[in-house]
C-alpha positions as CSV (number, residue, x, y, z in Angstrom):
1,M,105.8,60.2,37.7
2,T,109.1,61.5,35.6
3,R,112.5,60.5,36.2
4,H,115.2,63.4,36.0
5,P,118.1,62.5,34.1
6,L,121.2,62.0,35.9
7,W,122.7,64.5,33.9
8,L,120.6,67.2,35.6
9,S,121.7,66.4,39.3
10,A,125.2,66.7,38.7
11,V,124.6,70.0,37.1
12,L,122.7,71.0,40.2
13,A,125.1,69.7,42.5
14,A,127.5,71.3,40.9
15,T,126.2,74.6,41.0
16,V,124.7,74.5,44.3
17,S,127.6,73.1,46.5
18,P,129.9,76.2,46.0
19,L,127.4,78.2,47.4
20,F,127.3,76.1,50.5
21,A,131.1,75.7,50.8
22,A,132.8,77.8,53.3
23,S,134.7,80.8,51.9
24,P,138.2,81.2,53.1
25,K,139.2,83.7,56.0
26,T,140.3,87.5,54.3
27,C,143.0,88.4,56.0
28,M,142.8,92.0,57.4
29,T,145.4,95.0,57.5
30,A,147.6,95.2,60.7
31,D,145.6,98.2,62.0
32,E,142.6,96.5,61.9
33,A,144.0,93.5,63.7
34,S,145.4,95.4,66.3
35,K,141.9,95.9,67.6
36,L,141.2,92.5,68.0
37,V,143.3,91.2,71.1
38,N,143.2,87.2,72.2
39,K,141.7,86.5,68.2
40,D,143.0,83.9,65.6
41,V,143.1,86.0,62.5
42,C,145.2,86.5,59.2
43,V,147.0,89.7,58.6
44,S,148.1,91.0,55.6
45,A,150.9,93.1,55.7
46,H,154.2,94.5,53.8
47,V,157.4,93.8,55.4
48,Y,159.8,97.0,55.0
49,N,162.2,95.5,57.4
50,V,163.6,92.5,59.2
51,V,165.2,93.4,62.3
52,E,167.2,90.8,64.6
53,L,168.4,91.2,67.9
54,S,171.6,90.1,69.7
55,N,169.2,87.4,71.6
56,G,168.4,85.9,68.2
57,T,164.8,87.4,68.5
58,R,163.8,88.8,65.1
59,F,161.0,91.2,64.3
60,L,159.0,91.7,61.1
61,D,158.6,95.4,60.8
62,V,155.0,96.3,59.0
63,C,155.2,99.8,59.8
64,T,156.5,102.3,57.0
65,P,160.1,103.7,57.6
66,A,157.9,107.3,58.3
67,T,156.1,105.9,61.0
68,P,157.6,106.6,64.5
69,D,158.5,103.8,66.6
70,A,156.1,104.9,69.3
71,D,153.0,105.5,66.3
72,C,153.5,101.8,65.4
73,R,150.6,99.8,66.9
74,F,151.5,96.4,65.6
75,T,154.4,93.9,65.4
76,I,155.3,90.4,64.6
77,V,157.8,88.5,66.8
78,S,159.8,85.3,66.0
79,L,161.4,84.0,69.2
80,A,165.3,82.6,68.9
81,D,163.8,79.3,70.1
82,D,161.6,79.2,67.1
83,R,164.6,79.5,64.4
84,D,164.5,76.1,63.3
85,E,160.6,75.9,62.3
86,V,160.3,79.6,60.7
87,G,163.2,79.2,58.8
88,E,165.0,82.6,57.6
89,L,162.8,85.8,57.5
90,R,165.2,88.0,55.4
91,K,163.8,86.5,51.9
92,Y,160.1,88.5,53.4
93,R,161.9,91.9,53.5
94,D,160.1,94.1,50.9
95,M,157.5,91.6,50.7
96,D,153.5,91.5,51.4
97,V,152.7,88.7,53.4
98,R,149.8,87.0,55.0
99,I,150.2,85.3,58.7
100,R,147.9,83.7,60.6
101,G,147.8,83.7,64.6
102,I,146.9,85.2,68.0
103,V,147.2,88.5,68.2
104,Q,148.4,89.2,71.9
105,P,149.4,92.2,73.6
106,M,153.1,93.1,73.6
107,H,154.6,96.0,75.7
108,G,151.6,98.6,74.9
109,R,150.9,97.7,71.0
110,A,149.5,94.2,69.8
111,G,151.4,91.6,68.2
112,M,151.6,88.3,66.8
113,V,154.1,85.5,67.5
114,L,155.4,83.8,64.4
115,S,156.6,80.6,65.4
116,H,155.9,78.3,62.3
117,A,156.8,78.6,58.7
118,R,153.1,76.7,58.1
119,Q,151.7,80.2,59.5
120,F,152.4,82.1,56.2
121,Y,149.9,79.5,54.6
122,G,147.5,79.9,56.9
123,G,148.6,77.3,59.2
124,P,148.5,77.2,63.3
125,P,151.1,78.5,65.2
126,R,153.8,75.8,66.9
127,F,151.9,73.8,70.0
128,K,153.6,74.7,73.2
129,P,152.6,73.1,76.1
130,N,152.1,74.7,79.6
131,P,155.3,73.8,81.7
132,M,153.3,74.7,84.8
133,L,150.9,72.2,84.1
134,A,153.6,69.4,84.0
135,R,155.8,70.6,86.8
136,G,157.1,67.8,89.0
137,F,155.8,65.0,87.3
138,N,157.6,62.2,84.6
139,G,156.9,59.0,82.7
140,E,157.8,56.7,86.0
141,Q,155.2,57.6,88.1
142,S,151.3,55.9,88.5
143,R,149.8,59.2,89.1
144,P,148.0,61.3,86.3
145,P,150.5,64.2,84.8
146,I,147.7,66.6,86.0
147,L,146.8,68.5,89.1
148,D,142.8,68.1,88.6
149,P,141.2,68.4,92.0
150,N,138.9,66.0,90.9
151,L,141.0,63.3,91.2
152,R,142.1,63.6,94.5
153,S,140.4,62.9,97.5
154,Q,138.9,65.9,99.8
155,G,140.6,65.8,103.1
156,S,142.0,63.0,104.3
157,G,139.7,59.8,103.1
158,R,136.5,61.9,103.4
159,T,135.4,61.2,99.9
160,F,131.7,60.2,98.5
161,M,131.5,56.4,98.9
162,N,134.5,56.0,101.3
163,T,135.2,52.3,101.8
164,R,135.7,52.8,105.6
165,D,132.2,53.8,106.1
166,Q,130.6,50.2,105.5
167,E,126.5,50.3,106.4
168,T,125.3,46.9,107.4
169,R,122.3,45.5,105.7
170,P,119.3,44.3,107.8
171,A,118.9,40.9,107.5
172,K,116.2,39.2,105.8
C-alpha cells in the first residue's frame, strides 16, 4: 500500500471544494422580479430618479423616463420611519444598484420595501415585529407575551389531567 503525498491531498481539496460551494444569488431585472410576489430576491436595476413625498416616503424610480407611470410594474419604496437605517438615497440617482428584499404587491404593481442600507449589499431587510401579536402585554406581567391557545385552558378548568378530578387508587 502506497501513501499519497500530503501536497496531493491539498491540491485535490483546493480544486474540488469550490465545486461544492454555493454560488452567490444572481440578481434579476425588475420585470422578472415583479412576477415573484412574496419571494426573497435580489433585484438589479438602474435608478433613474429618487422621488420624495411630503410625508417622507421615498421611491427609487427604476423605470425609464419614457415609460408612463401606469406601465411601470415595479417600484422600490423607503418609508419615513426607516430613514435613519437606509440613509441618503439621492446618491443612487443615475446608478445601477442591486437590492435584496421581499417582493410585495403594492397598489396594482409589485414592489420592494427598502428598510435598511444592508439590502444594497445582499443583507436582509430590517426586522419589524408585528404589533398585533404583543398587544396588551408589558414586561411586568407573569403571563407569556403571546396569545397561544395551547397555553390556556379549554373552557373553565376542563383540561386534560385536571387536578380537581382525582381518582382514588384501589388499596392493595
